[in-house]
N, C-alpha and C positions, 0 to 999 in steps of 0.2 A: 665269700664269693669276692673274685678278684676281676676287676674290668679287663677286658682283653685277652687274648688266648695266653696259658700258661701250662708249663711242664707239671703234671702232677706231683712226680718226685720233687721237682725244683720247689714247687709250692708247699709240701710237706716239710722238705727242710729247713725252708725259710721260716715255718711256723714253729719249727722246732726250734730253731735258733733264737727266736725271740720268747721262748717258754711258753707257746702258747699248745697246751695239751688238747689237741683234738680228739674227743669222744668217738666221733662217728664220720666218715665221709658221706657226703649226699652227691652221688657222683651226677646225677640226672640232671640237677641245675647245677653242677660246679661248684658245690659250696661244701661247708664243714660245720660239723656241730661241735663247739668248743665251751668252756667257761672262763670268760676273761672279765676284768676289772676295767672301769672308766681311763686308766691310762695306757692298759693294752690297747682297748677298742681306738684311741686317738694314734696310738703308733701304727695300729694295722692301716687306719683310714689314709694316713700319709704314705704309706706305702702303695696304696691305689685299691686295697680291700673295700668291698662295701660289707658294713657289719650290720645285722638285723636281730633284733631281739627277740627271742624266742618265748615270750612270755605264755601264761595260760591265759586264754581269752573265752569267752562266750560264743560258740557260732552258731548257735540254736535260738535267734531271737524269735519268740514267738506271739504272732498277732493276739492269741488268747489272753496273753499278759498284758493287752492295752483295752481290753472290756473296762469302760468307764462306768462309775457308779453314779454320774448325774451329768445333764448337759449334753449328752450326745447327740447332736443336732444332724449328724449325717446319715442316721439310720432311713433306710427309704421304706415307701409304704405305709406310713403312720399317717391315718386322717385326723382331722380335729377331735374326734371321741377316743384318739388314742389306739383305736383298734390297728390290727397288723394282718396283712393279706398272708393267709399261712402259706407256708413253703411248701408245695407239690412233694409228696413222698416219693424216694426211688422205686421203681416199681418193677424194672430191670436193669442190666449192666448198661453203663452210658456206651454210646456208640455203635450199638448192635447194628450189623446190617450182615446180609448173606455173605457179603466179600469179608469184613472182617472176623466172621465166624469160622473163616476158613484158615486163617491166620492167626495162630496163637504163640508165636514165639518160639516154638518149638525148636531144637537144637541150637539155639542163640542163648548165651551167658549174658546177664546184667549184674556186674559188680556194683554193689552199694556201700559206698563212701561214708560211714555214718557211726551210729551208736552200737552198732552191731544187730544182731537178729536172732531173734527168738524162734525155736523151731515150732510155728504155730500148725494147726492142721492145714490151713490153706496153703500152707508152702513145703509141706511133706507128706499130706494124703491126697491119692492113694501112693504116689511114688516121692521119694524125699528129694526135692531138688534144691536144696542147698548143698552145693557140690563141695565148697571149701568155705573155710574161714580162717581169717588173719586177724589178730589182736594186736594193734601197738598202744595199748592201755594198760592192759594187765597180764599180757603174754598167754592168756588160755590159749586154748588149742579147740575144746568144745563150741558149738555157736550157743550165745548167751547174747541179752540185750538188757542192761541193767538201767536205762532209759526207758525203752519203747518206742522212740523216735524210727530208730532204723528199723524196726519190724514194721510200723505203718508203712513207713515209705516202700519197703519190698513188698508186702500187698497191694500197695497202691499200682504197682509195676506188674507183678507177676501173681499176685493171689488168686486161686480158683474158686473162691467162696464156698470152700466144701462145707463149713459150720452154718452156712445161710444158704443153702442148695442153690450155688450160682448166683446168687444177688449181689454180694459185694465182692464182686472180681474185678482183677485189673484186667489191661487191655492185652497182657502175654501170659495167660494161664498155664502156660506149657514151658515156659522159658526157664532155664537154669539160673540159681543165685549164687552169687559170692558174696559174703559178708566181709568187710574191712572195717574194723573198729579203730577210729581215730579219737573218739570223744566218750567223755565219761558220763558216770551218773547223771551228772548235771549239765551236760552239753559244751563241758569244758574241754579245751584240746589247744594242742601246739601245732605251729605252722611247720615245725621239723616234722611231726608225725604226720599231718596231712600229706608232705611232700613224699613220707614215706611210704603212705598208702597207695598213694597216685603211681609211684615206682614199682611196687610189687604189682599192682594191675597189670602194668606193662611189661614188667619181666614174667607173669604169669599168663598172659594174654593165649598164648598157644597151648599151653597147658590143660587151661580150663575152658578155650573157646570165649573168653571175654571179649564180647565184641560193642558193648554198650557200659558206659561209666555212668551212674548217677551219683551225682555230688549235690544234696539236699541240706546243705551247709553255707557260711559265708559270715564274712567281716570285713571291715574295711582292711585294706590292704596293709600287712606287716611292714611292709617297706615303701610305704606311701613316698611318691617323689624318685625312689629307689628301682632297680629291679626286683619284682616280686618273685619271689621262689615258686609260690603255688601257680602261677601265672605261667612261668617256665616249666612248671611240671605237666599243668594240663595241654599245651602246647606240644610236649614231648607225646602224650597219649594220644593226641589226634593224629600227628605224625605218624604214630607206629598202627594207625588205622582202626582205634577205638573213637566210637562216636561219644563224645562228653556231654551230657545233659546236665544243665545247673540251674538250680533255683535263682530267681533273680533278687531274693530278700524280701523281708517284711518291714521296711523302713521307709515306705510311702507316707502321705501323697507327694512330697516334695520333690523337685527333680534332682536328679543327680546322686541318688540313692542307691543304684544297684551294688550288689555285694561282691567281693572279690572270692572266687574267681569268675564270677558270672558276668564280670564287666569284660572279660576279656574276648575279643574277636572271633577266636577260633572256636568257642564253644556254643552251643545251642543252649540260648538263656531264656528261662520262661518265668513268665510272671503269670498271677492268678486272675480267673475270671470267676464270679458268680453266676454259673447256668442256671440257677433257680432249679435245678434238676430236670431242665427240658432242653438237653444237649443240641436237639432236632429245630429248636426256636431260639432264635438269636434276640426275638424283639423284648425279650425279658432279662437279658442279660447285662453286667454291668461289672465294671471292674473295681474291687475293693480297696478302699483308701490304704490298708498298708501294703498293697502289692507295690513293689520299689520301681521306681520309674528313671528313666535314662535323662540326658544323654550319659553316655559313659566317656571315656578320656577322648580327647580331641573331637568331641561333638558326635562321637558315633552314636546310632540308633540303637539300643538296647530296652527291652527286653526283644528277642527276636520272635516271639510270639506268646501267646495266652493259652492257658488249660484250665480246666476247672479246680478251685481251690477253695471253695466253700461249702461246709458240709459233705467233707469227703470222710466214707466210713473205711477204715482199715484195720487189719489184726491188731489185738491187744497183747502186749507181754505184760503177764501177771509180775504184780508188786514192783511196778515200777512207778516213777514220778508221774509220767504221763497216764497211766490208769488211775491212780490215785487222783489226778486233778480232774480226770472224766468223772470219775464216782463223785468228787465234791460239786463239780459244776450240775451233775444228774441230780443230785439233793435239793439244790438250791432252784433246781428247775420245777422240781415236783413242790417244792413249798411256794413259789410264785403262781404256780398254777390254783394252788390252795386257796391263796390268799385273792386271786381274781374272782373267784366263786363268791367272795362276801358282799353284802350288801353295802350300799353309799355309806350307811351309819355305823356299819361295822368296820370298813377298810380305813377310816380314819383314826381308830381307836387301838389298832393294832400296838402293841407294846414296842417300843424304840428298841428294848433288847433282842427282839425277835428280828426286827429289821437290820440291827448291826450284824447279828449273825449271818445274814445272806450276803453280808458285803457292801450293806448301803454306807455312803458317808453321811456326815451330819447334816451337811447341805440338803443332799437328796432326801434324808429322813423331814428333814423341814418343808421340803417341798410336797412330800408324801402324806403330811398333815395337814398341809394347807386346804387342800378340797379334793373330793373324790376324782373328779376329772384329773387331775393331775397325778393322784396315786396310780390311778389305771394305766396313764400315759407311760409311767415308768416302769409297772409291772409287764407290760406288753413290751416294750423296749427290751428289757431283762431277758425275759422268755424268749425272745427271739434271738438274742446273743448267747443265751446259754444252752438253747435247744441244738445249737450247733457245735456244742463241746462236750456231749455226754458219752455215755456207755450204753450198746447197744448188745443184747442178748447175752450178756457177760463174756464175750469173745472178741468185739469189735468196740473201737471209740471213734466218735467225730471229732474232727481236727479241721482247723482251716489253716491256710499259709500255702507261699508259694512252693513250701517245700513238699506239699503234697501234689502241686500241678505239676512239677518237673518229673517224678518217677511216672504219672500218667504219659509225658510224652515220652519218657525212656521206653514204656511198654510198647508203645506205637512203634517206636524205632527196632524194635525187634520183631515186631509184624513184619515191617518193611525189610528188615534185612532176611527173614525168612522168606519173604517172597521173592527178595533180589538179593542174594548174598554178596553181589560184585558192587553193589553201592558203595563208594567211598564216604566218609565223614562229611565232606563238603558237598556232595550229592544228596544227603540225607538233609542237612541242613536247609538246602535250596527246596528240594521237594516240600518238605515242612511249609515254608515259607510261601511257596507257589500256590499252596492249595488252602493257606490259612484263609478263613473267612473274616473280613472287616468288619468290625462295628461300627456302624454310622457315628459321627461326632467325636471320636476319640482319638486321641493325637498318635504319631507314630512312637513317641517317646513313651506312652503308656500302654499300648498295645501291641508294637512293632508291627508285624505283617498282617494280625490278627488274630482268631480263634483257631485252635486246632480241628482239624476236619480229617480224622484217618481213614474214612474212605475213601477220600479222592487221592490222600497220601499214598494208599496202599495201590490204587488205581494207577496213578504215576508211576509208582515203582515197578510195576508189572510193564508199562509201556516201555521205560527204560531199557528194561531187560530184553523186551523183543526188539527194540530199534537198534539197541547199542550205541545209542546217542542220547545227548543230555541238553535241555535248553535252559539257561540261567534264568530266575527269577526276574519277572519282568515289572515289578512295581518298583 
């Protein structure tokens, strides 16, 4: 990338003269991909070029990897006896109203930039709604997902709950899907591939009717303090008319932890809320510690709003790391429930080997052995943690994170665009913020405008269509 306008042929000639072999042009962000050494980097920077390392990095930090073995003081609803208020079961899809039932995302395409997409029945039955697939990792043409993250995300936005009789469905069960694979089996990817994925979505917007782009991935900017190519790419996507929805990240609770490209002001950045499976009741809602907080650059408020991110059930891709982890947590959860039924005399005599097998540290084991009360408190804490990470009905997995919150918003956006196809990305963002429900006592850099309110967002989208005018947000 070179600062300031430059003729592409002139730049190509200059790079060739410096013996810089250009592998690929990234025209959307005014950049090039090339292999260079430190000497060439210094020479390029002297001539005004911005050089950004294109290292392989993990773009999927998961809150499930942060489940502590001991000393987790922030677990809620634990009383003096160590008992935990049970999480209410999900009895119907979230946000069901007569109005939301009318709009299903039909004729709207959501592109999912992720680890791929597995043709799960919730996405392919009775009609295959995966209308395109692009693989920037392995170059395959048939949809697949060797990690599982992208499949879950796709279902969170647009799954129809075919396997669960409609229970575990997303807000837009008739929306079309486009899978764009930019991350590998381990969630590792390169900035250049993410830029290419976004570019591909822009270039194929009209061909596939792409109106929404979900990006449930993030990391610190590859070009911190410089021009971030991913930020440039998402801005181009918004300018092209695509609504870009991005996960805030799972690096909270410290301030200033919003991931890139979620820190970009043009996109809709989504943090997570634990709605306790009661989306109509805000009194029992809370923001999980992992949900990343603002401010973003220059003190800008981020996230823009919150959506459910705890205990989210989505489609599973078989034989993937995500499914394997869910199975493991399921077995641990079953073992914990077995331990919970023991008498006080038995519980402190459980062999240390058994406790280590379920992931307890030496420190926790010592607490476990100290007294039945401490043992039960630890068991209940771990039951609550692992219960939200298990496998359900062999076709679904439960997963937490802003990665799951973001596609729920993307699905609602598809509903809004079905109701009013004329909405611009800026209008969609403003309506979502205008209608969000604020959580009392929670700061703006934690919740943004508040919690997602699909019914009112749809209502306002329809009102805008009738009036032909739009009022900016009042907060």
